[in-house]
C-alpha positions, 0 to 999 in steps of 0.5 A: 116135682121131684125127678124120677129115680131111675134104678139101675141107670148106668148110662150118664147120657140117658140119665141126663136126656131123660132128666132123672135124678142125678147127684152131681159127681162132676167134680171127680172129672176135675179132681182126676184130670187135675191129678195128672196121674197117667194111669189110676185104679180105683177100687170100690165095692159093688153099687157105688156109682163106678159105671156111671162115673166112667160113663160121665167120663166118656160123655165128657172127654169123648170126641164122639160127644162133642158139642154135648155140653148140654149133658153137663148144663147145671152141674158143678163141672160146667161152671168152670171155662176151662173144663167147658173147652175140654168137653168132647176133645179127645179120642176115648176107648171105653171098655167094661169087663163087667159082663166077662163072667165065664168058666173057661179060659177060651170063652173068656179070652174071646169075649174080651177080644170081642170087646176090643173088636167093638172098639175097632169097629166103633172107629173104622170109618173115622180111621179111613181104613181104605187110606192105611198103609198095607201094613196097618190094614193088615194088623187092623184086620188081625184083630178079631175074636179069635185073635191070638194072645200076642195080637190081642196084647198089642191091639189097644196100643195100635188102636191109640196109634192110629186114633192119635194119628187121626185126631192129632191127640193122644187117647184116654182109656177107660176100663171098667170092672176090670178084675170081673173076669179075674174073679171068675178065673180064680173061682174056676180054676184058670187063673194062670192063664188069664193072668198071663193074657192080662198082664200083656194086655194091660202092660202094652195099654197102659205102661209101654203106650206113648200114645196114651193121654190118660188111663183109668181103671175101676173094679172091686178089689185090687189084684196083687201087683205081683200078678197082673200089676208087676209091670205097671210101676206108673199106677196110681192106686186108690182104695176105699181107705185112700183119701183121693176121690173120697166123695167121688164114689157113694153118697156123702152126708150132705148128698143124702140129706139134699136128696131127702129135701128133693123128695120131700122127706126131710120133716120125717127124717127130723121127727125120726131123729128126735124120737132117737 
């Protein structure tokens, strides 16, 4: 019996737990990890599976999913013992800017800050807040929806430092749809303000961050290097015209025909071909 196709599902864990139809893209995990690039930016059009792939990476690497190999059983990555041993072994910070669609700078800044606060809250118990130094507690408490731009720019760097100290491993940072708020800023006239905020945040998170193991960003477009990426000379950019990760997003012809086979549509396809 063909599996249910869950339209719009972007949560890898839920997709697998509910045994929904899934085109195996776990080779992306291997390709990305083996590349050894410190920070990667991948741009693809909408509806190419960027968010689902980022959710997949989070489920695979995050120590919050330690022992969840069941999510990957039967998929290509699980055939490799080296990667089975990697599953669930890294602290991961996973943010998505997909919902940051506001018409002014102040609201946009506060909502990005709120996403950062969520990450701090996620790890608060694990980081043993009560056992932190008074200085770390002070800096931790300064992270809020209302925090100033200077505090915001250094916040994820600080969280990486605390996580590395807690787990003894550097941190993977995943940022999905990085350019969504920038598109809104361009349309609504607060581009310069948001670029200044974003440049400082990205520089401290992805460039001058000795606690970073790997970073991955996805988006629709590549914002000019002269704006937010001027300091990120460690950035590997993969666009739709690049050879890298060519099969990781969207569907290949072979994947389309395999999906049709599962749905029992192969014979119809052959008949349609005969009519052409």
